[in-house]
N, C-alpha and C positions, 0 to 999 in steps of 0.2 A: 439582360436583354439589350438596352440602349447603348450598350459600348460595342455588343456586337453585331449590331446593322450597318453602320457606316462601313467595317471591313467588308460584309456581303455585299454592300455597292459598289466598293472600289474594284470588285473581284467579278462584278457580272453587271456592269453598267450600263453594256451594250447587249444583255439579253433579258428584258423586260420579264418575260414568262417565267422564267427560270427566278427572277426577284420575287413576283410574286406569290411563285410556289414555296420560297424560302420565308417570305414574310407569314404566310400561310402555317408553316412549320413554326415560327416561331412563336404563332400565338399558341398554338397545339402544346407547345414544350409549356405552358405555364401550368399545366395539369401534370399530376402524378399519380401513378396509380396505386394500388395499396391502402390500406387502415391508415389514418393519423394518429399518431402516440397521444394519448390521452393517462394523463401521471394517475398510477393507481390511487386508489383508497383503501388506507390502510385500517385496521380496524384495532382502536387501541382505545383505552378506556379513558374517561375524561380526568380521572383521577387516580393515583395507587393505591393499592387494596388497603384495608382498615389493619391488616396483619402487617404489612411492610411498613406503615405510617407506624404503628406501636412500637414495632421492632426499632425504627429507627430514631423514635424518641424515648425510648428506656434508660440510654444511657447519659452521661455528663454532655457528650455533644451530641445536639440535636439538630435533625435534617429539617430542611425550610422550602415547602415548595412556592415562595413566593416567587422565585425565577434562580436562575443559573447564573452562579458570578461569572462576571465579565473578564476577570483578572485571570492569570494563569494558575491553576489550582495548588501545582506544586509550592506556589510562594503562602499558600495558606497554612503549611507547615513551619513557617517562621524559621527557615532555617537556610540560611545565605549560601552554605555549601552545596546543599544540595539543588538550589536554585542554577547555581554557576555549573553544576554538573549538567544537568538538564539541556542549558542552553549550550553548552560545550559540544553535547551528544547530538543535539538538532541538527547543529553544523559540520559533523566531522563522521556522523554513524555510517558505516558502509551499506547498512540496508536501507538505510534512508537516501542515500546517493544513487543505489541502484534503481529504487522506484523512480527517483525522480528522472532517470536517465528511460526508464520504460515509458513514463510520461509525453518524454519528450521525443520518445521513437512513435509513440501514436501519434503525437502532432505530426511528425512527417510524413507519416504514410499516410494522414488524411490529406495535407498539403501535395502531396503525389496523387491522390485519386481527384480533386479537385482541377487537376489540368485536363482533364477529360471532358469539362466542361465549355473549353478554350477551343478555336482552332488551332492546328498544328502549321508551321510553315518551316519548313528546310530549304537550304541552298546545297547545291552537287554540282561538283566540276569532275569531268573524268577526261583521259585519254587512251584509247586503245587502237592497236594494231590488228586487223584481222585478214584471214584467209579462210574464202571459203571454197568448199571443196566444188569442181566443175564436172565431177560424176553423179550428180543428184540432178533432179529435172528444173529446181531452181536455181543451182549454182552453175548449170550448162550455158546462160548467158553469158556467164564472164566469158568464155572461150569463142564464142564464137567468129570473133575475128579472126581468129587462127584458122575456124575451119570455109570460112568464105572471107577470102581476103579485101574484096570489094566492099565489105560491109565499115561502116563509120567504127571507130576505133572503141572498143569495149572497154566495161568497168575496169580500172585496174586493180589487180587483184594478187598481192594482196594490199591494204588499203588502210589508211589511218583516219580516226575518226576522233574529233575532239566535240566535247558539249559542256556546256555551263546552263544553270537553271535554276529554277524554284520548282518546288513543289507544295500544296498546301491540303490539309483535310481537316474536314470539320462533321464530326457525328453528333447529329442534332438529336438532343435528348427529348424525342419527342413526349415519351410515357413516363419521364422521371426516372428513368434506370438509376443513372448515373449521381441523380440529387436524392434517391433513394439511399444509395451505396453511400453518398457522402456523409448524408445523415446518420448512419450508421456507426461510420468510422468517426464522427463529432462524439456520437455517444459514448463509443468506446473510449475514446479519448478522456471523456470525463469520467467514467470508470476507473480507467487507469490512474488519475488523479485522485479522486477519493480513496484510490486503494493505496496511493502511496500516502494520505492522510492518514489511513489506518494503520500503514507500517509505523511512520512517525508517532501516531498514539499510542502504540504498543510498546515503542523502543521508548519514549517517554517513563509509560508506566513501570519497564523492566529497570529504567534506571534507579524508579523511585523507591522500588519494592525490592531492588539488592542492597540499595544505601540503608533501607531501613532494616533489611536483613542484616547488615553488616553492624549496625550499630545496637542491634540485638547479641549479637555476637560477640561484641565487647562489653556489654553490659554482662552477659553471662561469664565471661571470662573475670570480669572485676566482684562478680559475687564468688565465683569459684577461688580466687585470690584469698578476698574477704574467709571464706570457711576455712583456706588452709592455715590462713593465720589462727584463726580459733583452734582448729582440731592442733596445732602445733602446741597452743597454750594447755590443750586438755591433755594431751602426750606427757609436756612436763609435769603437769599436776599428778599425773597418775604414777609417773615415776616418782616424783618425791613421795606419795603417800607410800609407793610401795618400799622404799627405802626405809620411810619412816615404820614400816611394818603395819602400817593401817588398811591395805587393800593386797590384791595378790597379783601374780604376775598375767594373770590372765586378763584383768583391766589394760595393764600397758598392751599386752599383745592388740587387744580390741581395738586401743585407742589408737596404733601403731595403724594395722590395717584399715580402718577408717581414712587415714589421713593419706594413706598410699592410693585408695580406690578414687579419691578426690584430685588427686595431683593427676591420675591417668586420665581426668577428663580433660584438664587443661589442654594437651596437644590436641586433640578434638576440635575444640571451640577454636583453636589456634590457625588449625586447617581452614576450619568454613571462614574465619576472616581472611586467609588467602585468597580463597577459592571468589569470595564476594570482590577484592580488591582486584583479582582478575577479570573478573564478570564485568567491573565497571570499566576497568582499561579496555577490553573489547569493544562494548559498546561505543567508546569515545574512539574506536581506530586506533588503539596505541597498546606498544606491547604489554606484555606481563610485568606487574610489580611496577607499572609506569607511575600508578599514582600511590603506592604505598607511604612514601614521605608524607604526601597530603595529608590522608587517609590513617595516618599511624594513629594520632592522639585521638583518643575516645571522646565521645562525644555522645548527650543523651539520647534517646530514641528520639525523633522528630514528633513533637506532640501535635494532636488533630484541634481544631479549630472547635469553637464553642458551638457555631451555627453552621452548618452544612447545605448551602442551597443546593435543590436537585432540579426545581423546576417542574413542569407538568410532563404526565406520558406523550404528549402529541408533539413536545418539543424536540422528541429524540428524532422525529422523520426528517428533521433538518439539520441535526446536529449530528448524529454517526453517521460516520463514513461508509460503512458497511451497506448501511441503509440505502445511503445515496448512490452507493455504488451498482447496487443490486437496482435500484432504480433505473440509472442511465443503462445498464445491461440490459432490462425490459425494451428501452427505447430503442435500442440497437435492434433487439430479435424483433421489434416489430416493424420497423425501417426494412429489414430485408425482407420480409412478405412482400413489399413493394418492390424488390429488387426483382424475385422469383416471377411475381405475376407480369411483369412489366417483358418476361422471355415470350409472353404470348404474342404480344405485337409486332408492328413490321419495325425496322433500324433504316434511318435514312443517313446517309453519309454523302456530302458533296467534298468532290474531289477537284485540284487543279492544278494545272501545272504549265510551264512553258521556260523559253530559253533560247538559247542557240544551238546547232549542231551544224557541223561541218567536216570535211576531208581535212580541210587544211589551216592553219592559223589565220593566214592572211584573209580568210572569207567567213571567219567565224563570228563577226558581228555585222555580218551583210543581210539585207531584208531577207535575202532568199534563203537563210539559213535558219529564219525563225521560225520554230513551232511551238505550238498550245494545246490544250486538252484540258475541257471542262465538262464536267455533268454528274448528274445525282445517282447514286446507288443505294437501292432498296433491296432489304435482306427480310424475306417475310418465312419465318417457321410455318410447315406445312404438317410436318409428320417428324415427331422425335420420341417414338413408340413409349409414350406416357412418362418422358423424362421431367418435362417440365410442370406438370400435373404433381406428379411426386416431390419435385422439390417446393412446391406451394405448400403442399401436404406437412413437409419435413419444417418447413419455417414456421407455419401456422403450431405445428406442435412445440417446435423450441422456444416461441414466444409463450406458449401456455405455460410451459416450464421454466420460463424465466419468470412468468407472475407468480409461479408458487413458490420460487425460490425468494424472491421479493417478500411474500408473504412469512415465510418463514424466517427470515432475517429481521423481519419486524419482530416476531413472536418471540425468538431467541434475544434481541435486545429487551424487550419487555420480561422478560423471565431473569435474566443476568442481573438487571435492576433490583428486582424483587428478592433475587438469592443474595445479592451484596449488602442490602438494606439488613435483613435478615442476618447475615454474618456480622456485620457490623454491630446490631444492638447487642447481639448474643456474646463477643467477644468482649462488649463494654462491661455487661454484666458478669461477665467471669473476671475481670479485672478487679471490680470493685471488691468480690467475695476474695480473692486472692489478697487484695489489701489487707483487707480485717485478717485472713489466714495469717500473712506474714506478720502482722502486730501481735497475733496471739500465740503463734509459734515462736518469737522472740522471747517474749514473758515466759513462755514454758520452758525455754533452753536456761534462762536466769533462773529460774525457779530450782529445776533438775540441778543445775550447778550448786545452788547453795546448799541442796539438800544434800546431794554427793559429799560435798567439802565438811557438813557438820557431820556426815554419818550416816543419816537417816536411808537416804535412797541408794540404790545400789547405780554401778558406773551404767549398766545398759539403760538405764532410763536417761542418764544425760544421752547417749549415743543415740537415741531413738529422737530424743528431743532434738538435738542436733541436727540428724539427718532430717527430721520434719521441716525443721524451719530453712535448712538450704532447700529445700526441693519446693518449700514455698516460695523461695526469693525466685529461686530459677523459672517456677513455673508464673511467678508476676512480671519477670522479664520478657516470657516469651509471649504472654497475655497483650503486654504494652505493646510491642511490637506488631502483634496481630492486628490490633485494634489499628494503628497506621498503615499495617501493608492492605486492612478492608477497607479502609477511606479512598487508597489508591485505585482498588478495584471497585471502587463504588466511583470515581471520576470517571475510570476508564470504562464502567458499564454506559454511564451517560454520555459518554462519546464528546467531554469535553477534555480542551488543552491542545489540539490540535491547531487552533486557529493561530493561539500565542505564539507555539513552536515553529510554525511554519513561518510565521513573521520574522522568528528569530534565524533560523536556517536560512532564509533569503538573504537577509542583511549579511551573515557571515558570509556567504557564498560570492555576494556581489561585493565585499569589502575585498 
């Protein structure tokens, strides 16, 4: 307001009454109709449920509520290649770049809207050649000299008209319509920013889960290849015993069938590896197979840390991007109520214009060619057929809807964390059981082979033991990958990681 007052004085220094009215309008402009936004009070428990905490503490990796980790969560897996992939994806992913552009678009729209708070000033210049019809009452005066030769010379028809000037307009925001609209636009910009952070968080989670799935598939392939080597040995053993007359050809065929069945699984695992490599390439905005060389070497599934800090439920409100975005959208919807209410009140616009206008260029800047206009314009709605009231009602309903959406988002976040904790604990317990099963099945296979070689047991026992050992190892590989993937989902549910990834992405783009 203080910067606008001198502009008003310079335009109306000779009009004290108008200046006083404008000053009063500026004072009135300090108010804004409609409700002010108040941050919603989310209903969140003080602590996670006892069931969730019990689930999160039953495995070897235990959760801790003392505080969320400040470092990037993907570094807790202690896998440098995973960390590198996350950082590269944060800087190159197309979904993230598109979301960032949406933020910039929203900011640009906000800047466009903020211009309505300031006066507008434009310059104009024109030249025209005009002819007025003399067959009209107003145009007849152009031809009076021809009808009455004694009269002075009439106006030249056609004639030239030159003009240069300035025009100014200022729509005073008396009741805060523009300010409320700008408030809503700023809130929408924040919502777009949080949406972009949500996209980044999802992308980072996708990179980590795909990477874990890739390492799990490579582990399955290694298990299948070891199983194939074992089955080739069994096939050779049965053939040798068949040649020695110690067994029948049925054992040979069963061993060959088991070998072929296992061999058939290898291409399927190879296909999954290819899909994972291509998925990671896509997340990094690179063509298919671009990461094949870098990821071809099999590595262990990224292990989970012994302690996972998860913080308290209340911390989700300031950490989860979707909750922050929902709050910003509620703010925008609240501000739109004020925009709608302002339609009931008058609008005051100050306009001014001036310049020079002449028939000839030589007289254009003469004193007699000067013209000027100044005056306020008031627009007061009288009858709108109920449109304004309906708009206010609509905006209030939309604000209530945004409030419900905020509450639903908070509730969804709480449930996602609890579900992730349950899955994390359950898969850890399954992994422990499968580790014991693998050890037992391996011992059983060794005993079965010894009994078969000694002629005590049938080859069916060997096949059953070998099949059980293979399935136990594959199940353990899946459970190991599932535990690490569960931790990624837990981190995503907690809303962490976008802070560090945002900084990384920003540094890459600025570089």
